[in-house]
VODRENDO-125397 format. One record per residue: residue number from 0; residue in three letters; z, y, x of N, C-alpha, C, O in turn. Coordinates in steps of 0.02 Angstrom, whole numbers, always signed. Layout:
residues N
 num residu     nZ     nY     nX    caZ    caY    caX     cZ     cY     cX     oZ     oY     oX
 NUM    ALA      Z      Y      X      Z      Y      X      Z      Y      X      Z      Y      X
...
***
This chain:
residues 142
 num residu     nZ     nY     nX    caZ    caY    caX     cZ     cY     cX     oZ     oY     oX
   0    MET     -5    -53    +61    +10    -21     -8     +1    +49    +50    +16    +50   +110
   1    ALA    -35   +109     +2    -50   +170    +53     -3   +243    +17    +10   +241    -43
   2    VAL    +10   +280    +43    +51   +331    +13    +31   +389    +67    +31   +386   +128
   3    VAL    +14   +442    +24    -20   +512    +56    +42   +550    +13    +69   +529    -38
   4    ARG    +59   +615    +49    +87   +647    +11    +64   +742    +37    +54   +762    +94
   5    PHE    +62   +765     -2    +49   +844    +16    +58   +899    -24    +68   +881    -82
   6    HIS    +59   +960    -16    +86  +1008    -56    +28  +1064    -45     -7  +1066     +6
   7    LEU    +23  +1110   -100    -15  +1159    -96    +10  +1195   -154    +29  +1170   -207
   8    VAL     +6  +1286   -130    +17  +1325   -166    -23  +1361   -234    -34  +1422   -234
   9    SER    -35  +1334   -270    -95  +1386   -330    -36  +1454   -355    +24  +1464   -362
  10    GLN   -111  +1491   -363    -89  +1562   -399    -91  +1551   -467    -81  +1590   -514
  11    LEU   -100  +1511   -467    -91  +1494   -569     -9  +1479   -586    +31  +1445   -553
  12    GLY     +0  +1507   -634    +67  +1474   -679    +81  +1402   -687    +37  +1367   -712
  13    PRO   +138  +1376   -668   +152  +1289   -708   +105  +1279   -755    +60  +1237   -746
  14    LYS   +107  +1311   -805    +58  +1290   -875    -31  +1294   -863    -73  +1264   -897
  15    ASP    -42  +1335   -810    -91  +1343   -797   -115  +1288   -763   -157  +1246   -779
  16    VAL    -86  +1295   -721    -91  +1207   -684    -98  +1150   -710   -146  +1111   -703
  17    LEU    -49  +1143   -744    -41  +1079   -810   -109  +1074   -846   -127  +1019   -864
  18    GLY   -156  +1138   -860   -201  +1146   -918   -263  +1133   -867   -309  +1102   -893
  19    VAL   -273  +1151   -798   -315  +1128   -757   -316  +1050   -746   -372  +1024   -745
  20    LEU   -282  +1023   -740   -248   +950   -709   -282   +899   -763   -314   +847   -754
  21    THR   -262   +937   -827   -282   +895   -903   -330   +924   -942   -336   +907  -1001
  22    ASP   -372   +971   -913   -444  +1004   -954   -503   +912   -945   -513   +876   -896
  23    PHE   -521   +906  -1000   -552   +860   -985   -634   +873  -1026   -668   +831  -1055
  24    GLY   -644   +929  -1019   -697   +946  -1046   -755   +945  -1006   -751   +928   -947
  25    PRO   -811   +962  -1033   -870   +957   -994   -887   +983   -942   -936   +966   -910
  26    SER   -833  +1044   -922   -848  +1081   -868   -806  +1040   -805   -817  +1043   -745
  27    ARG   -755  +1002   -842   -729   +956   -777   -770   +959   -709   -763   +993   -659
  28    ALA   -815   +912   -726   -860   +894   -661   -898   +931   -620   -927   +905   -572
  29    GLN   -904  +1021   -642   -923  +1064   -616   -850  +1090   -577   -847  +1119   -522
  30    ALA   -800  +1072   -618   -729  +1122   -579   -709  +1087   -519   -687  +1114   -469
  31    TRP   -720  +1015   -528   -691   +962   -468   -738   +949   -411   -788   +920   -433
  32    PRO   -741   +961   -342   -783   +941   -299   -789   +893   -292   -837   +881   -256
  33    THR   -754   +834   -314   -727   +739   -307   -765   +729   -379   -746   +677   -407
  34    ILE   -796   +753   -403   -808   +734   -490   -874   +755   -490   -891   +812   -477
  35    ASP   -923   +697   -508  -1001   +724   -520   -995   +694   -589   -952   +658   -614
  36    ALA  -1073   +729   -622  -1053   +715   -709  -1080   +646   -718  -1072   +620   -773
  37    ASP  -1113   +611   -670  -1138   +542   -676  -1088   +485   -668  -1099   +427   -688
  38    HIS  -1034   +504   -640   -966   +468   -658   -910   +493   -675   -854   +476   -655
  39    PHE   -930   +549   -724   -871   +558   -772   -873   +552   -849   -915   +576   -886
  40    GLU   -801   +503   -871   -817   +485   -928   -751   +505   -982   -691   +489   -976
  41    VAL   -778   +540  -1025   -678   +510  -1061   -672   +457  -1108   -696   +471  -1163
  42    HIS   -645   +393  -1101   -655   +366  -1150   -606   +355  -1181   -604   +297  -1199
  43    ASP   -558   +390  -1198   -507   +415  -1248   -457   +471  -1239   -433   +477  -1182
  44    LEU   -439   +511  -1282   -399   +572  -1282   -344   +588  -1322   -357   +586  -1382
  45    GLY   -283   +603  -1306   -235   +596  -1354   -198   +684  -1321   -220   +716  -1274
  46    ASP   -137   +703  -1365   -112   +755  -1360    -87   +752  -1279    -94   +796  -1236
  47    THR    -63   +701  -1272    -17   +697  -1204    -39   +635  -1146     -6   +617  -1096
  48    TRP   -115   +604  -1175   -136   +580  -1123   -193   +577  -1125   -220   +598  -1176
  49    ALA   -244   +545  -1058   -329   +525  -1077   -338   +468  -1035   -300   +454   -988
  50    GLU   -380   +439  -1049   -405   +369  -1020   -467   +405  -1008   -499   +426  -1056
  51    VAL   -495   +418   -923   -566   +418   -887   -579   +396   -852   -533   +372   -820
  52    THR   -643   +386   -827   -680   +385   -766   -710   +439   -739   -753   +469   -771
  53    GLU   -694   +456   -684   -711   +507   -665   -719   +502   -571   -680   +460   -547
  54    GLY   -760   +536   -524   -750   +513   -469   -836   +534   -437   -866   +585   -454
  55    THR   -856   +496   -403   -959   +482   -376   -966   +419   -358   -921   +376   -360
  56    ALA  -1024   +411   -339  -1028   +348   -326  -1013   +304   -280  -1018   +244   -293
  57    ALA   -988   +332   -204   -943   +307   -169   -886   +289   -182   -866   +234   -163
  58    ALA   -835   +342   -225   -765   +327   -245   -763   +352   -307   -775   +413   -309
  59    TRP   -748   +320   -373   -735   +327   -426   -678   +281   -461   -672   +220   -452
  60    GLU   -642   +317   -496   -596   +278   -530   -555   +265   -591   -514   +309   -602
  61    ARG   -556   +224   -626   -559   +234   -693   -465   +241   -722   -430   +190   -722
  62    ALA   -439   +300   -740   -353   +295   -740   -331   +319   -806   -371   +344   -846
  63    ARG   -269   +312   -819   -243   +357   -881   -197   +390   -851   -158   +368   -809
  64    TYR   -203   +474   -882   -142   +523   -876   -118   +523   -931   -139   +513   -988
  65    GLU    -52   +539   -900     -3   +565   -960    +31   +624   -933    +45   +633   -874
  66    TRP    +41   +657   -975    +85   +717   -968   +129   +749  -1014   +109   +731  -1069
  67    GLU   +192   +795  -1023   +217   +822  -1075   +188   +887  -1084   +181   +924  -1035
  68    PRO   +168   +907  -1146   +140   +983  -1137   +193  +1033  -1112   +172  +1088  -1092
  69    SER   +247  +1024  -1112   +290  +1088  -1071   +340  +1052  -1018   +390  +1078   -995
  70    GLY   +314   +982  -1004   +331   +974   -918   +303   +996   -872   +261  +1041   -871
  71    ASP   +333   +953   -814   +292   +985   -757   +284   +944   -702   +300   +954   -644
  72    THR   +252   +883   -734   +227   +833   -710   +163   +785   -755   +164   +756   -809
  73    VAL   +122   +793   -713    +62   +743   -745    +42   +689   -710     +3   +705   -665
  74    VAL    +57   +624   -713    +38   +545   -701    -13   +521   -711    -34   +516   -768
  75    VAL    -50   +498   -654   -123   +474   -668   -111   +390   -645   -105   +388   -584
  76    THR   -106   +327   -673    -98   +271   -656   -171   +248   -658   -202   +254   -711
  77    THR   -205   +220   -596   -268   +168   -574   -271   +134   -613   -222    +98   -619
  78    LEU   -343   +119   -675   -326    +54   -711   -382    +16   -660   -363    -38   -637
  79    ASP   -447    +39   -641   -481    +14   -594   -516    +70   -549   -511   +128   -570
  80    SER   -557    +59   -483   -554    +80   -438   -601    +61   -415   -595     -1   -417
  81    LYS   -668    +79   -383   -721    +38   -340   -684    +17   -277   -676    -40   -253
  82    LEU   -665    +72   -259   -641    +52   -176   -550    +16   -175   -535    -22   -130
  83    PHE   -514    +29   -212   -442    +15   -235   -425    -42   -291   -384    -88   -288
  84    GLY   -465    -26   -338   -455   -102   -390   -374    -54   -426   -355     +3   -412
  85    ALA   -350    -91   -460   -310    -57   -516   -241    -40   -455   -231    -51   -395
  86    GLY   -214    -16   -500   -129     +4   -459   -127    +70   -442   -176   +107   -440
  87    GLY    -57    +86   -429    -80   +154   -372    -86   +185   -434    -88   +164   -492
  88    GLY    -94   +287   -387   -124   +321   -434    -93   +382   -416    -71   +370   -359
  89    TRP    -76   +447   -433    -66   +526   -419     +2   +527   -467    +17   +498   -519
  90    VAL    +39   +578   -423    +73   +594   -461    +79   +671   -463   +110   +685   -411
  91    PHE    +70   +710   -486    +77   +794   -472   +135   +831   -505   +128   +839   -566
  92    ARG   +196   +857   -475   +228   +901   -497   +225   +951   -463   +214   +962   -404
  93    MET   +241   +997   -528   +227  +1090   -512   +317  +1133   -538   +354  +1120   -585
  94    THR   +323  +1179   -487   +363  +1192   -489   +351  +1287   -448   +331  +1306   -393
  95    PRO   +380  +1328   -520   +362  +1388   -507   +389  +1412   -442   +447  +1398   -428
  96    GLU   +337  +1459   -386   +344  +1484   -326   +324  +1533   -312   +264  +1530   -302
  97    ASP   +351  +1598   -304   +339  +1647   -290   +253  +1678   -321   +198  +1692   -296
  98    GLY   +286  +1676   -395   +241  +1711   -435   +158  +1660   -463   +111  +1678   -499
  99    GLY   +173  +1583   -421   +133  +1533   -432   +166  +1486   -446   +218  +1494   -477
 100    THR   +143  +1419   -423   +168  +1364   -450   +157  +1300   -356   +103  +1285   -333
 101    ARG   +193  +1290   -342   +191  +1227   -283   +159  +1189   -322   +165  +1200   -383
 102    VAL   +116  +1131   -300    +98  +1092   -317   +114  +1043   -269    +91  +1050   -212
 103    ASP   +154   +986   -285   +154   +923   -236   +126   +862   -269   +136   +847   -328
 104    VAL   +102   +838   -238    +48   +793   -238    +79   +720   -193    +95   +721   -133
 105    GLU    +81   +665   -234    +81   +596   -196    +23   +548   -232     -3   +543   -288
 106    LEU    +21   +536   -206    -74   +461   -198    -39   +414   -179     -3   +422   -130
 107    THR    -40   +355   -213    -17   +287   -203   -109   +255   -209   -154   +272   -246
 108    ARG   -105   +206   -155   -148   +172   -163   -159    +96   -151   -148    +80    -92
 109    GLU   -177    +49   -188   -150    -33   -181   -240    -52   -155   -282    -40   -198
 110    PRO   -258    -72   -106   -312   -111    -83   -332   -172   -115   -296   -221   -103
 111    SER   -383   -180   -155   -402   -243   -158   -441   -270   -117   -421   -325    -97
 112    THR   -502   -248    -93   -530   -267    -52   -541   -252    +21   -505   -206    +40
 113    VAL   -582   -278    +67   -579   -267   +152   -581   -203   +151   -533   -170   +171
 114    LYS   -638   -174   +127   -643    -86   +131   -587    -33   +109   -580    +25   +129
 115    GLY   -550    -68    +63   -503    -18    +26   -441    -44    +99   -406     -7   +134
 116    LYS   -445    -82    +99   -371   -108   +144   -397    -61   +210   -353    -25   +232
 117    MET   -457    -58   +242   -464    -14   +316   -458    +52   +297   -436    +91   +340
 118    LEU   -478    +78   +227   -482   +155   +201   -401   +166   +205   -378   +217   +232
 119    ALA   -359   +114   +177   -290   +102   +146   -222   +152   +218   -178   +196   +219
 120    VAL   -271    +85   +281   -229   +144   +326   -263   +190   +373   -242   +190   +430
 121    LEU   -318   +233   +357   -321   +283   +388   -312   +336   +330   -317   +394   +351
 122    LEU   -300   +331   +259   -286   +399   +210   -204   +424   +232   -201   +484   +218
 123    PRO   -151   +404   +255   -108   +442   +285   -124   +478   +331    -84   +524   +342
 124    LEU   -184   +474   +373   -215   +518   +426   -246   +565   +424   -238   +616   +458
 125    VAL   -300   +553   +370   -351   +597   +343   -355   +621   +279   -396   +664   +264
 126    ALA   -310   +592   +231   -332   +637   +168   -277   +679   +174   -300   +731   +152
 127    PRO   -224   +691   +189   -190   +759   +169   -232   +818   +155   -244   +849   +103
 128    GLN   -261   +829   +241   -317   +896   +248   -368   +902   +187   -382   +954   +157
 129    SER   -404   +813   +171   -458   +845   +138   -456   +858    +53   -496   +888    +18
 130    LEU   -395   +824    +35   -376   +826    -27   -348   +894    -35   -374   +936    -72
 131    ARG   -304   +902     -6   -288   +980    +17   -348  +1042    -15   -342  +1082    -61
 132    LYS   -386  +1033    +18   -441  +1056    +25   -476  +1043    -46   -482  +1096    -77
 133    SER   -500   +987    -81   -527   +981   -124   -507  +1020   -191   -540  +1058   -226
 134    PHE   -424   +990   -200   -395  +1028   -221   -385  +1116   -248   -381  +1133   -307
 135    ALA   -381  +1166   -186   -390  +1220   -187   -419  +1242   -243   -388  +1267   -290
 136    GLY   -488  +1232   -240   -541  +1272   -293   -500  +1268   -361   -468  +1312   -391
 137    PRO   -507  +1228   -368   -501  +1201   -439   -423  +1224   -468   -401  +1228   -526
 138    LEU   -396  +1235   -412   -289  +1233   -433   -291  +1322   -430   -264  +1357   -473
 139    GLN   -334  +1348   -366   -321  +1401   -361   -278  +1435   -307   -246  +1488   -305
 140    ALA   -290  +1387   -264   -218  +1368   -191   -221  +1439   -170   -260  +1481   -194
 141    LYS   -179  +1449   -126   -175  +1507    -97   -190  +1483    -18   -191  +1524    +27
***
């Protein structure tokens, strides 16, 4: 199992960060650099959860997002993934900070393939920087 932790500081307030993380409208593929329109599908959507497939041809995952509208946490459970299979996921925690929001991110991967196991070894070394960069735009990070 690979675990990656990092944080960033958004210029958005906590409710707005929550809104960006849980906006599954058609503009999601344009807003997030790691999602292309061909690999984005909303399978089901409720008031406090969504089941979606998102990513790219190289790395997609089907996941269940869960959150509370007035809460400070979004939990994403990986149901299936091209590289890692089921298990693991993401946790986003939002804390007000300096007129914006500190977003603590934890990524857990359960590799199921040889390629996934090799990537899992590298994730803690290379993922924090690249993930922070990919989240910076949509979350308006400083």
